[in-house]
Each structure stands twice: as structure tokens, then as C-alpha cells.
Z-matrix of the N, CA and C atoms (Angstrom, degrees):
N
C 1 1.472
C 2 1.583 1 107.12
N 3 1.336 2 113.99 1 128.76
C 4 1.455 3 117.23 2 179.17
C 5 1.508 4 112.51 3 -76.94
N 6 1.320 5 119.56 4 162.66
C 7 1.411 6 126.90 5 -172.07
C 8 1.553 7 113.05 6 -61.09
N 9 1.287 8 115.30 7 -38.59
C 10 1.513 9 122.60 8 -179.07
C 11 1.598 10 109.15 9 -63.76
N 12 1.326 11 112.86 10 -45.52
C 13 1.437 12 119.73 11 -178.64
C 14 1.557 13 109.73 12 -65.48
N 15 1.301 14 116.74 13 -44.69
C 16 1.438 15 120.88 14 175.57
C 17 1.534 16 112.90 15 -57.78
N 18 1.364 17 114.35 16 -44.91
C 19 1.434 18 120.85 17 176.77
C 20 1.550 19 111.22 18 -57.22
N 21 1.318 20 114.70 19 -48.47
C 22 1.486 21 119.29 20 178.54
C 23 1.483 22 116.81 21 -61.64
N 24 1.349 23 114.97 22 -38.15
C 25 1.454 24 119.53 23 177.63
C 26 1.508 25 112.05 24 -69.32
N 27 1.352 26 116.76 25 -40.35
C 28 1.476 27 121.71 26 177.50
C 29 1.529 28 108.22 27 -61.86
N 30 1.302 29 116.65 28 -45.78
C 31 1.508 30 122.18 29 179.23
C 32 1.523 31 110.38 30 -57.66
N 33 1.345 32 114.69 31 -46.43
C 34 1.466 33 119.98 32 179.47
C 35 1.526 34 109.22 33 -61.96
N 36 1.262 35 119.86 34 -43.10
C 37 1.453 36 121.90 35 178.55
C 38 1.516 37 111.47 36 -62.21
N 39 1.278 38 116.51 37 -41.80
C 40 1.473 39 120.89 38 177.28
C 41 1.522 40 110.02 39 -59.97
N 42 1.366 41 115.90 40 -47.77
C 43 1.453 42 119.38 41 -177.48
C 44 1.583 43 111.14 42 -63.50
N 45 1.294 44 114.16 43 -35.26
C 46 1.499 45 118.73 44 174.88
C 47 1.497 46 110.87 45 -66.19
N 48 1.328 47 118.41 46 -42.58
C 49 1.473 48 119.70 47 178.05
C 50 1.520 49 110.58 48 -63.27
N 51 1.364 50 118.53 49 -40.45
C 52 1.416 51 122.75 50 179.65
C 53 1.588 52 110.04 51 -64.20
N 54 1.263 53 116.12 52 -46.33
C 55 1.523 54 120.20 53 177.53
C 56 1.562 55 108.71 54 -60.72
N 57 1.277 56 117.29 55 -43.64
C 58 1.468 57 119.44 56 -177.71
C 59 1.539 58 110.41 57 -62.39
N 60 1.322 59 117.47 58 -45.06
C 61 1.487 60 120.93 59 -177.70
C 62 1.532 61 112.38 60 -75.90
N 63 1.313 62 119.50 61 -30.70
C 64 1.437 63 124.22 62 -174.97
C 65 1.485 64 114.81 63 -92.76
N 66 1.340 65 118.25 64 -23.17
C 67 1.424 66 120.98 65 -175.47
C 68 1.546 67 112.98 66 -121.74
N 69 1.291 68 116.67 67 -39.15
C 70 1.471 69 123.10 68 -174.19
C 71 1.509 70 112.35 69 -92.36
N 72 1.303 71 118.99 70 -31.90
C 73 1.447 72 122.90 71 -174.67
C 74 1.470 73 114.83 72 -131.86
N 75 1.360 74 114.53 73 50.59
C 76 1.447 75 120.00 74 176.46
C 77 1.478 76 112.64 75 -66.11
N 78 1.372 77 117.63 76 -14.08
C 79 1.425 78 120.93 77 174.96
C 80 1.558 79 115.09 78 -75.79
N 81 1.256 80 114.63 79 -18.52
C 82 1.470 81 119.98 80 176.60
C 83 1.499 82 109.22 81 -73.71
N 84 1.305 83 118.06 82 107.18
C 85 1.447 84 121.80 83 -173.22
C 86 1.500 85 110.44 84 -77.18
N 87 1.391 86 117.28 85 146.15
C 88 1.399 87 120.94 86 179.22
C 89 1.574 88 112.25 87 -57.48
N 90 1.268 89 117.58 88 -39.07
C 91 1.509 90 121.72 89 -176.09
C 92 1.532 91 106.09 90 -64.12
N 93 1.324 92 117.58 91 -41.29
C 94 1.517 93 118.54 92 -179.48
C 95 1.523 94 109.86 93 -67.22
N 96 1.357 95 116.15 94 -41.17
C 97 1.444 96 116.90 95 178.09
C 98 1.546 97 112.90 96 -64.10
N 99 1.281 98 117.24 97 -41.43
C 100 1.462 99 120.48 98 177.63
C 101 1.562 100 110.18 99 -64.54
N 102 1.308 101 116.17 100 -43.24
C 103 1.456 102 118.53 101 -179.95
C 104 1.478 103 113.65 102 -65.56
N 105 1.362 104 120.29 103 -33.84
C 106 1.422 105 123.13 104 -176.98
C 107 1.562 106 112.68 105 -93.19
N 108 1.286 107 117.76 106 -38.69
C 109 1.476 108 122.32 107 -171.90
C 110 1.559 109 113.46 108 -113.79
N 111 1.308 110 116.99 109 -11.97
C 112 1.451 111 116.31 110 179.82
C 113 1.534 112 115.50 111 81.49
N 114 1.352 113 115.38 112 8.98
C 115 1.499 114 118.24 113 175.70
C 116 1.519 115 104.59 114 -155.94
N 117 1.318 116 112.58 115 161.20
C 118 1.510 117 118.62 116 178.57
C 119 1.584 118 107.46 117 -146.21
N 120 1.304 119 114.95 118 -170.41
C 121 1.475 120 119.57 119 178.43
C 122 1.555 121 111.57 120 -58.65
N 123 1.319 122 115.66 121 -39.04
C 124 1.462 123 119.61 122 -177.41
C 125 1.562 124 107.89 123 -64.63
N 126 1.277 125 116.84 124 -37.48
C 127 1.541 126 120.92 125 177.29
C 128 1.516 127 106.99 126 -62.79
N 129 1.319 128 117.56 127 -49.07
C 130 1.464 129 118.48 128 -178.65
C 131 1.565 130 110.02 129 -58.90
N 132 1.280 131 116.95 130 -42.14
C 133 1.496 132 117.82 131 175.51
C 134 1.425 133 115.19 132 -62.38
N 135 1.381 134 114.87 133 -38.15
C 136 1.475 135 120.31 134 176.80
C 137 1.529 136 111.02 135 -64.82
N 138 1.293 137 118.02 136 -39.12
C 139 1.444 138 122.82 137 177.14
C 140 1.522 139 112.59 138 -61.96
N 141 1.330 140 115.72 139 -36.96
C 142 1.485 141 122.29 140 174.06
C 143 1.533 142 106.87 141 -62.65
N 144 1.296 143 116.29 142 -51.05
C 145 1.470 144 121.42 143 -178.66
C 146 1.504 145 109.33 144 -57.98
N 147 1.281 146 119.90 145 -48.15
C 148 1.447 147 121.60 146 -179.77
C 149 1.515 148 113.50 147 -61.06
N 150 1.300 149 115.50 148 -40.56
C 151 1.473 150 120.37 149 176.81
C 152 1.511 151 111.90 150 -61.84
N 153 1.393 152 111.56 151 -41.55
C 154 1.513 153 114.20 152 179.33
C 155 1.545 154 110.85 153 -67.48
N 156 1.305 155 116.11 154 -44.09
C 157 1.469 156 120.60 155 -178.75
C 158 1.527 157 110.97 156 -59.92
N 159 1.385 158 115.78 157 -43.50
C 160 1.482 159 117.99 158 178.56
C 161 1.475 160 112.78 159 -61.65
N 162 1.334 161 118.06 160 -22.88
C 163 1.506 162 119.47 161 179.20
C 164 1.555 163 109.57 162 -99.15
N 165 1.329 164 118.34 163 16.27
C 166 1.416 165 121.02 164 178.93
C 167 1.450 166 119.72 165 78.70
N 168 1.339 167 116.96 166 12.53
C 169 1.463 168 124.30 167 179.05
C 170 1.487 169 105.95 168 -93.90
N 171 1.298 170 121.78 169 119.74
C 172 1.421 171 119.85 170 -177.82
C 173 1.522 172 104.46 171 -85.42
N 174 1.381 173 112.77 172 130.99
C 175 1.450 174 123.92 173 -179.03
C 176 1.496 175 107.56 174 -147.29
N 177 1.322 176 117.23 175 125.46
C 178 1.461 177 118.72 176 176.43
C 179 1.485 178 111.59 177 -82.55
N 180 1.315 179 116.30 178 171.87
C 181 1.435 180 120.94 179 176.83
C 182 1.534 181 112.25 180 -61.53
N 183 1.363 182 114.58 181 -43.85
C 184 1.485 183 119.55 182 -180.00
C 185 1.527 184 109.74 183 -66.99
N 186 1.321 185 120.89 184 -39.41
C 187 1.426 186 124.81 185 177.85
C 188 1.527 187 111.95 186 -62.76
N 189 1.356 188 114.90 187 -41.87
C 190 1.504 189 120.32 188 175.24
C 191 1.484 190 112.54 189 -62.17
N 192 1.300 191 116.02 190 -45.17
C 193 1.483 192 122.41 191 -178.51
C 194 1.530 193 109.36 192 -63.98
N 195 1.331 194 119.60 193 -45.40
C 196 1.405 195 122.65 194 178.11
C 197 1.566 196 111.90 195 -62.35
N 198 1.296 197 113.51 196 -39.10
C 199 1.493 198 116.84 197 179.24
C 200 1.502 199 109.65 198 -67.88
N 201 1.349 200 117.77 199 -39.73
C 202 1.431 201 121.22 200 -178.51
C 203 1.573 202 111.52 201 -73.45
N 204 1.250 203 113.53 202 -49.71
C 205 1.504 204 120.29 203 -177.36
C 206 1.549 205 114.28 204 -73.42
N 207 1.391 206 115.29 205 -25.37
C 208 1.441 207 119.54 206 -178.61
C 209 1.518 208 108.80 207 76.63
N 210 1.329 209 116.63 208 16.90
C 211 1.415 210 123.31 209 178.90
C 212 1.521 211 108.38 210 -171.75
N 213 1.319 212 117.80 211 169.20
C 214 1.423 213 120.79 212 179.60
C 215 1.514 214 113.03 213 -68.96
N 216 1.296 215 123.11 214 160.98
C 217 1.432 216 122.95 215 175.39
C 218 1.545 217 113.11 216 -63.41
N 219 1.368 218 113.05 217 -37.38
C 220 1.444 219 117.39 218 174.03
C 221 1.527 220 113.15 219 -57.52
N 222 1.329 221 115.34 220 -44.14
C 223 1.492 222 117.77 221 179.55
C 224 1.504 223 110.07 222 -66.24
N 225 1.320 224 116.98 223 -43.36
C 226 1.490 225 118.70 224 179.61
C 227 1.570 226 111.49 225 -60.74
N 228 1.325 227 115.24 226 -44.52
C 229 1.426 228 117.75 227 178.03
C 230 1.579 229 113.49 228 -61.80
N 231 1.284 230 114.64 229 -42.68
C 232 1.457 231 118.95 230 -177.96
C 233 1.534 232 109.33 231 -68.13
N 234 1.292 233 121.58 232 -33.61
C 235 1.481 234 124.99 233 -177.28
C 236 1.511 235 113.36 234 -88.29
N 237 1.364 236 119.63 235 -26.35
C 238 1.445 237 120.47 236 -167.24
C 239 1.529 238 117.80 237 -135.55
N 240 1.320 239 116.68 238 -24.99
C 241 1.433 240 117.58 239 -173.09
C 242 1.490 241 111.18 240 -83.78
N 243 1.316 242 119.15 241 139.18
C 244 1.380 243 125.24 242 172.72
C 245 1.539 244 112.42 243 -113.20
N 246 1.357 245 113.47 244 164.31
C 247 1.495 246 116.37 245 -173.96
C 248 1.497 247 108.30 246 -70.28
N 249 1.303 248 117.37 247 143.55
C 250 1.440 249 122.05 248 177.93
C 251 1.491 250 111.04 249 -102.16
N 252 1.315 251 116.76 250 143.05
C 253 1.444 252 123.29 251 178.44
C 254 1.602 253 109.87 252 -68.97
N 255 1.245 254 116.07 253 162.25
C 256 1.428 255 120.68 254 176.22
C 257 1.548 256 113.12 255 -61.65
N 258 1.392 257 114.22 256 -36.51
C 259 1.465 258 116.01 257 172.87
C 260 1.516 259 115.41 258 -64.48
N 261 1.274 260 118.85 259 -37.16
C 262 1.452 261 123.60 260 176.85
C 263 1.520 262 108.57 261 -65.59
N 264 1.373 263 115.73 262 -44.50
C 265 1.433 264 119.50 263 -179.67
C 266 1.514 265 112.47 264 -61.00
N 267 1.344 266 117.41 265 -41.55
C 268 1.444 267 121.29 266 178.11
C 269 1.486 268 111.62 267 -65.38
N 270 1.395 269 118.19 268 -40.39
C 271 1.456 270 121.31 269 176.48
C 272 1.499 271 109.89 270 -64.04
N 273 1.334 272 117.67 271 -38.21
C 274 1.502 273 120.67 272 179.70
C 275 1.510 274 109.06 273 -64.33
N 276 1.299 275 118.96 274 -44.06
C 277 1.480 276 118.88 275 178.21
C 278 1.503 277 111.94 276 -53.72
N 279 1.295 278 116.85 277 -45.48
C 280 1.457 279 119.15 278 179.42
C 281 1.556 280 111.95 279 -67.72
N 282 1.326 281 118.00 280 -42.74
C 283 1.472 282 122.37 281 -179.79
C 284 1.578 283 108.19 282 -63.50
N 285 1.369 284 114.51 283 -40.29
C 286 1.472 285 118.03 284 -177.26
C 287 1.534 286 108.10 285 -67.51
N 288 1.304 287 119.93 286 -43.62
C 289 1.430 288 124.34 287 178.77
C 290 1.493 289 110.83 288 -60.98
N 291 1.335 290 117.97 289 -38.12
C 292 1.459 291 120.54 290 -176.85
C 293 1.580 292 112.10 291 -80.62
N 294 1.262 293 116.43 292 -29.82
C 295 1.463 294 118.34 293 -170.27
C 296 1.530 295 114.03 294 -112.47
N 297 1.323 296 119.23 295 -16.59
C 298 1.429 297 118.28 296 -174.55
C 299 1.557 298 109.78 297 -121.86
N 300 1.364 299 111.66 298 -57.02
C 301 1.521 300 118.34 299 -170.38
C 302 1.503 301 114.75 300 -62.14
N 303 1.415 302 119.08 301 -24.94
C 304 1.413 303 122.30 302 -178.84
C 305 1.444 304 112.18 303 -79.08
N 306 1.317 305 118.99 304 -9.79
C 307 1.522 306 122.10 305 -173.67
C 308 1.481 307 110.07 306 -85.84
């Protein structure tokens, strides 16, 4: 497989993942994703931001999130986010420290 085809397939897979998380599984909470998999929608938007910044494209965290979510974080939270238990919040702190803060 040539590099361009690989790039296109990877981009298509990313778009499918985004659609799945943003349209088909809005019930999957970010905190649960982070606790189970070590990443969430916010991580995906951050990775988009980091890729843009590495290429000299200025993009803030909020801009990246709005581009990924298709809405502001406030809108997403109001429409889809549920309250997390203290147990989930404690697990999130550990998952965040292990998967995000150390980078």
C-alpha cells in the first residue's frame, strides 16, 4: 500500500470513529471512556489541535474541541453529559494522570 492510500484510510477511520462517538454513541460518557480506555473525545480533539500546531496552524483547545464536537463544550455538556459519581471522578483522576498529565 502506498503512503497516500494509507493516509486516506487512516483519515477515513478517524472520521468514522468521530461519527460513531458524536452521533451514534452520545451516551458513552467521556469520563467512562477515559477510565476504561485512557482517552476520550477531548483527547481526540487535543490530538487534532496538536497536529495542527505541529504544522504551524494555530488552534486553541476550545477551537479544536468545537471543530471536533461540532459545537461548543457547553452545548455538548448540556445535551449529552451526565453527572459522574465520586467513584468515577476518582478513577478519572488516576486515568488522567496516567494517560494525559505525564505527556
